Residue, then its C-alpha position, 0 to 999 in steps of 0.5 A: m426766486n429772489i431768495i435763491r438768487n440772493y443765496r447764489n450771489w452770496r455763495r459766489y461772493r464767498e468763493t471769490v473772497s476765499e480764492l483771492n485770500r489764498l493768493s500771495n501778496r505778490e500774485l494779488s499785486d500782479l492782478g492790481i489788487n490790494r489785500s484790503e480791496i478783496p471784499y470790494v472786488a468780490r462784490k463787483a464780481v457778483 
């Protein structure tokens, strides 16, 4: 079960990173996120 949970968490992380990377710098700024913070924010979301 641990493997399945880890895989799902990894997928959720990758999807979050992808979605945030699609946003413009302006949209990220509106959310209070710097482009360099995307991996950190995605890890917190998992």
